[in-house]
BAFI-3210 file (N, C-alpha, C; in Angstrom, 3 decimals, decimal comma, padded with zeros to 6 digits):
// residues 151
n [1|2|3|4|5|6|7|8|9|10|11|12|13|14|15|16|17|18|19|20|21|22|23|24|25|26|27|28|29|30|31|32|33|34|35|36|37|38|39|40|41|42|43|44|45|46|47|48|49|50|51|52|53|54|55|56|57|58|59|60|61|62|63|64|65|66|67|68|69|70|71|72|73|74|75|76|77|78|79|80|81|82|83|84|85|86|87|88|89|90|91|92|93|94|95|96|97|98|99|100|101|102|103|104|105|106|107|108|109|110|111|112|113|114|115|116|117|118|119|120|121|122|123|124|125|126|127|128|129|130|131|132|133|134|135|136|137|138|139|140|141|142|143|144|145|146|147|148|149|150|151]
n.u [135,649|137,215|136,483|138,054|139,231|139,898|141,146|141,518|143,468|144,029|145,994|144,566|145,531|148,491|150,543|151,140|153,722|154,295|151,794|148,745|147,907|146,074|143,679|142,499|139,751|138,810|135,712|133,136|132,529|134,167|137,466|140,253|142,635|145,627|147,006|148,582|150,404|150,341|152,107|152,570|153,369|151,371|151,949|154,644|157,452|160,106|162,965|162,689|163,232|161,448|159,951|157,948|155,382|153,778|151,425|149,725|147,361|146,772|144,670|141,706|141,667|140,305|138,204|139,201|138,376|135,729|136,142|134,921|135,389|136,359|135,161|137,154|136,156|133,325|130,865|130,958|129,907|129,108|131,760|132,516|134,426|135,798|137,165|139,352|140,620|143,127|142,105|140,295|141,592|142,740|141,359|142,325|145,061|145,303|146,651|149,801|151,626|154,689|156,167|156,447|154,871|155,886|158,325|159,711|162,190|161,628|161,799|160,200|159,336|158,668|156,720|155,730|155,454|154,499|154,601|153,763|155,286|153,512|149,990|148,920|147,302|144,429|142,766|139,321|137,534|139,942|142,678|144,605|147,168|148,590|151,253|152,929|155,988|158,282|159,165|161,283|161,179|160,954|158,418|156,535|155,136|152,208|150,669|149,508|147,806|147,200|145,442|145,295|142,935|141,726|138,639]
n.v [038,726|041,648|044,444|045,641|048,684|051,214|054,504|057,424|060,281|063,461|066,154|069,142|071,504|073,510|073,041|074,906|074,300|073,181|070,667|068,944|065,943|063,828|062,751|060,441|059,690|058,009|056,418|057,233|054,965|052,902|051,715|052,071|050,396|051,017|049,593|049,921|052,521|054,524|056,603|059,168|061,281|063,453|065,352|065,825|066,477|066,441|065,424|065,925|066,622|065,627|065,671|063,462|062,719|060,622|060,917|061,651|063,952|066,726|068,465|068,785|070,624|072,810|072,629|071,026|068,177|065,876|062,382|059,276|056,180|053,242|050,008|047,055|044,529|044,239|043,619|044,447|046,431|049,991|052,153|053,261|055,066|058,249|060,364|063,003|065,164|067,108|067,810|069,780|072,686|073,076|075,381|075,900|074,244|070,885|070,388|069,153|066,562|066,672|064,395|061,713|058,854|057,712|058,846|060,051|060,686|061,528|061,161|063,002|061,753|059,139|056,412|055,322|052,788|052,227|049,818|049,079|047,070|046,134|046,693|050,103|051,418|053,386|055,116|055,134|057,833|059,034|060,421|060,155|061,211|061,965|063,875|066,483|067,656|069,053|070,437|070,434|071,195|073,484|074,038|073,000|070,061|068,211|065,907|062,497|060,311|057,155|055,267|052,064|050,587|048,926|048,199]
n.w [088,534|087,368|085,172|082,156|080,719|078,248|077,994|076,174|075,734|074,260|073,222|072,229|071,353|070,890|073,586|076,622|078,677|082,076|081,290|081,600|080,068|080,200|082,558|084,913|086,973|089,774|090,620|093,100|094,470|093,783|093,333|091,009|088,837|087,263|084,465|082,169|080,494|077,711|075,518|073,130|070,295|068,257|066,405|065,986|063,988|064,010|065,904|069,335|072,737|075,684|078,937|080,596|082,937|085,417|087,819|090,976|090,999|093,198|093,145|091,131|089,086|086,508|083,669|080,636|078,576|078,694|078,547|077,486|079,019|077,264|077,069|077,026|076,688|074,944|076,082|078,651|081,509|081,576|082,515|085,844|086,631|085,556|082,942|081,941|079,432|077,715|075,269|075,056|076,180|079,577|081,868|084,328|085,425|086,741|090,002|090,431|092,190|094,184|094,103|091,855|090,302|088,030|085,794|082,836|080,380|077,095|073,498|070,918|068,592|068,708|070,067|073,324|075,854|079,117|081,546|084,652|087,279|089,154|089,078|089,259|091,962|092,245|094,594|095,822|094,552|093,938|091,923|088,872|086,704|083,501|082,428|080,685|081,474|080,662|077,553|074,983|072,353|069,596|068,721|070,453|071,335|070,505|072,457|072,732|074,872|076,404|078,785|080,228|082,069|084,951|086,454]
ca.u [136,658|136,974|136,448|139,160|138,820|140,926|140,726|142,508|143,463|144,808|146,082|143,887|146,213|149,895|150,480|152,095|154,114|153,742|150,413|148,141|147,370|144,952|143,487|141,424|139,243|138,056|134,361|132,925|132,266|135,047|138,828|140,711|144,025|146,223|147,867|149,515|150,370|150,887|152,312|153,176|153,079|150,591|152,316|156,090|158,080|161,545|163,337|162,680|163,149|160,377|159,844|156,556|155,237|152,529|151,324|148,400|147,099|146,167|143,398|141,192|141,752|139,035|138,276|139,463|137,258|135,358|136,313|134,238|136,197|135,881|135,433|137,872|135,114|132,168|129,701|131,175|129,068|129,747|132,708|132,138|135,443|135,697|138,459|139,406|141,774|143,384|141,572|139,853|142,594|142,337|141,411|143,230|145,705|145,314|147,879|150,551|152,433|156,131|156,709|155,708|154,898|156,746|158,761|160,581|162,597|161,228|161,885|158,832|158,981|158,409|155,678|156,264|154,504|154,983|153,831|154,325|155,395|152,219|149,077|148,888|145,977|143,889|141,701|137,988|137,532|141,303|143,024|145,927|147,274|149,790|151,535|154,184|156,652|159,245|159,154|162,421|161,037|160,617|157,000|155,746|154,519|150,883|150,810|148,356|148,085|146,172|145,545|144,557|142,471|140,825|137,709]
ca.v [039,327|043,054|044,801|046,452|049,786|052,145|055,895|058,113|061,730|064,055|067,609|069,758|072,743|073,535|073,269|075,617|073,265|071,837|070,525|067,631|065,364|062,943|062,456|059,507|059,911|056,847|056,723|057,381|053,667|051,862|052,108|051,588|049,980|051,342|048,498|050,390|053,916|054,692|058,031|059,459|062,601|063,413|066,431|066,054|066,120|066,394|064,953|066,920|065,969|066,015|064,894|063,125|062,139|060,028|061,223|061,807|065,379|067,056|069,109|068,347|071,653|073,094|072,531|069,713|067,559|064,570|061,251|058,086|054,964|052,228|048,664|046,147|043,530|045,062|043,299|044,987|047,589|051,307|052,402|054,234|056,124|059,241|060,832|064,332|065,331|068,475|068,053|071,145|073,096|073,356|076,796|075,838|072,930|070,130|070,569|067,899|066,359|066,839|063,058|061,061|057,401|057,408|060,024|059,563|061,580|060,913|061,971|063,230|061,102|057,725|056,128|054,588|052,086|051,966|048,780|048,912|045,676|045,892|047,758|051,276|051,557|054,731|054,885|055,698|059,288|059,520|060,823|059,893|062,032|061,980|065,297|066,888|068,572|069,864|070,183|071,185|071,496|074,880|074,182|072,363|068,871|067,812|064,520|061,625|059,341|056,147|054,472|050,809|050,655|047,901|048,755]
ca.w [087,690|087,066|083,759|081,669|079,861|077,798|077,861|075,353|075,827|073,182|073,302|071,105|070,991|071,282|075,024|077,454|079,635|082,166|080,861|081,805|078,843|080,501|083,977|085,241|088,326|090,242|091,081|094,546|095,090|093,239|092,963|089,708|088,754|085,967|084,024|081,135|080,069|076,365|075,238|071,839|069,742|067,021|065,481|065,930|062,727|064,243|067,225|070,401|074,030|076,597|080,170|080,843|084,271|085,862|089,244|091,573|091,224|094,491|092,829|089,838|088,062|085,850|082,220|080,071|077,862|079,230|077,647|077,979|078,968|076,325|077,591|076,133|076,418|074,571|076,902|080,008|081,808|081,501|083,606|086,882|086,646|084,490|082,444|081,335|078,566|077,262|073,929|075,331|077,169|080,949|082,253|085,480|085,443|087,991|090,773|090,472|093,391|094,009|093,853|090,785|090,217|086,892|085,067|081,780|079,311|075,833|072,291|070,471|067,335|068,968|071,054|074,461|076,709|080,476|082,216|086,001|087,727|089,789|088,686|090,142|092,568|092,441|095,565|095,592|094,328|093,700|090,556|088,333|085,500|082,662|082,263|080,057|082,397|079,903|076,115|074,455|070,934|069,322|068,381|071,505|070,772|070,969|072,877|072,907|075,929|076,653|080,007|080,284|083,448|085,470|087,451]
c.u [136,254|136,972|137,598|138,636|140,059|140,309|141,868|142,357|144,396|144,829|145,466|144,535|147,673|149,962|151,513|152,461|154,498|152,255|149,937|147,538|146,071|144,895|142,317|141,053|138,397|136,687|134,274|132,715|133,239|136,422|139,146|142,178|144,527|147,227|148,916|149,306|151,036|151,004|152,999|152,750|152,208|150,876|153,818|156,652|159,599|161,804|163,361|162,518|162,001|160,481|158,367|156,467|153,862|152,466|149,884|148,149|146,440|144,888|142,994|141,404|140,371|139,235|138,611|138,204|136,987|135,532|135,649|135,182|135,550|136,179|136,179|136,951|133,828|130,906|129,850|130,252|129,836|130,645|132,117|133,146|135,258|137,094|138,302|140,692|141,934|143,016|140,902|140,795|141,991|142,352|142,250|143,763|145,476|146,661|148,573|151,359|153,905|156,814|155,822|155,836|155,879|157,089|159,810|160,950|162,340|161,641|160,497|158,444|158,755|157,253|156,279|155,133|155,186|154,043|154,445|154,356|154,130|151,274|149,072|147,467|145,635|142,700|140,376|138,090|138,929|141,530|144,408|146,016|148,617|150,012|152,861|154,802|157,551|159,115|160,235|162,332|160,702|159,132|156,057|154,886|153,125|150,922|149,457|148,746|146,900|146,473|144,737|144,233|141,543|139,931|136,933]
c.v [040,765|043,283|045,729|047,479|050,509|053,536|056,629|059,611|062,307|065,566|068,210|071,034|072,628|073,905|074,262|074,616|073,887|071,810|069,090|067,153|064,622|062,702|061,497|059,725|058,705|057,294|056,771|056,048|052,573|052,411|051,578|051,195|050,303|050,242|048,945|051,871|053,970|056,188|058,192|060,830|062,462|064,601|066,650|065,621|066,049|065,971|066,106|066,194|066,500|065,159|064,719|062,446|061,523|060,256|061,372|063,291|065,611|067,861|068,691|069,364|071,944|073,059|071,129|069,194|066,191|063,502|060,032|056,887|053,927|050,846|047,819|044,995|044,311|044,736|043,804|046,181|048,895|051,499|053,400|055,377|057,052|059,665|062,202|064,456|066,786|068,666|069,434|071,644|073,409|074,869|076,945|074,411|072,216|070,333|069,226|067,788|066,646|065,498|062,344|059,553|056,973|058,719|059,566|060,693|060,882|061,781|061,963|062,518|059,603|057,601|055,236|053,916|051,850|050,950|048,591|047,432|045,222|046,992|048,876|051,458|053,035|054,564|055,525|057,220|059,878|059,812|060,322|060,629|061,849|063,435|065,491|067,940|069,562|069,461|071,061|071,475|072,968|075,093|073,668|071,252|068,669|066,308|063,812|060,597|058,390|055,467|053,191|050,604|049,492|048,548|047,606]
c.w [087,357|085,563|083,418|080,675|079,348|077,781|077,178|075,538|074,785|073,371|072,047|070,631|071,396|072,755|075,547|078,543|080,973|081,822|081,072|080,491|079,135|081,999|084,121|086,705|088,712|090,748|092,599|095,252|094,668|092,908|091,574|089,815|087,356|085,618|083,015|080,880|078,698|076,104|073,888|071,356|068,506|066,120|065,342|064,583|062,863|065,679|068,217|071,717|074,856|077,847|080,460|082,201|084,460|087,360|089,681|091,848|092,577|094,325|091,420|088,738|087,499|084,350|081,796|079,387|078,467|078,160|078,271|077,895|078,049|076,891|076,562|075,734|076,147|075,364|078,339|080,244|081,613|082,717|084,597|086,887|085,457|084,059|081,809|080,546|078,183|075,794|073,925|076,418|078,543|081,169|083,516|085,548|086,771|088,693|090,912|091,766|093,122|093,744|092,844|090,875|089,133|086,207|084,061|080,838|077,986|074,658|071,656|069,189|067,498|069,945|072,126|075,220|078,048|081,101|083,600|086,395|088,431|089,317|089,731|090,655|092,701|093,372|095,147|095,563|094,112|092,223|090,179|087,002|084,817|082,281|081,536|080,964|081,665|078,442|075,504|072,959|070,756|069,114|069,451|070,903|071,349|071,227|072,897|073,953|076,068|077,981|079,805|081,752|083,764|086,511|088,078]
res [m|s|d|m|y|t|v|v|g|k|m|g|a|t|p|t|v|p|a|t|i|l|m|a|v|a|g|a|t|k|r|i|w|v|h|e|v|h|i|g|s|h|n|a|s|a|l|a|g|a|r|v|s|l|g|r|p|t|t|a|g|t|g|g|a|a|f|t|p|t|p|i|d|t|s|a|p|a|a|i|f|t|a|l|s|s|a|t|p|w|s|a|e|p|t|q|p|t|n|y|i|w|e|e|g|l|d|a|v|a|s|y|v|y|v|p|k|q|p|i|v|v|p|v|s|g|r|i|a|i|r|v|e|v|d|n|s|g|t|k|v|q|w|t|a|t|l|v|v|e|e]
***
């Protein structure tokens, strides 16, 4: 049986969109499966529309803050996969694909959970990222995202 982990990413500053909120990178020896995606705002005070996507970046970008995956079972070993978040803004955004796994229009005052019918496979050394594509608010919302990942 594989182990399950969560990783949380949070925007640390008002973003210039498009902006990557959270990226998970599979290890060099093990693939990962994404079971759930959670997304919500941590500074919105009024209704504002946004488009959020889940896709496979073609480059890793530079910058971001490293986040340690947290095992759901506290006796599980440390995760091999890694995660980066925009808690520290990217100096160069990861390059996103033209086709996404999931894309949704959201309002910024609610939280959302996306559960794919089948877990999303991220191959060895592959990447998956949650990104804000469009933000129609006047203040630009700071988003928080969580991935539930099996390794």
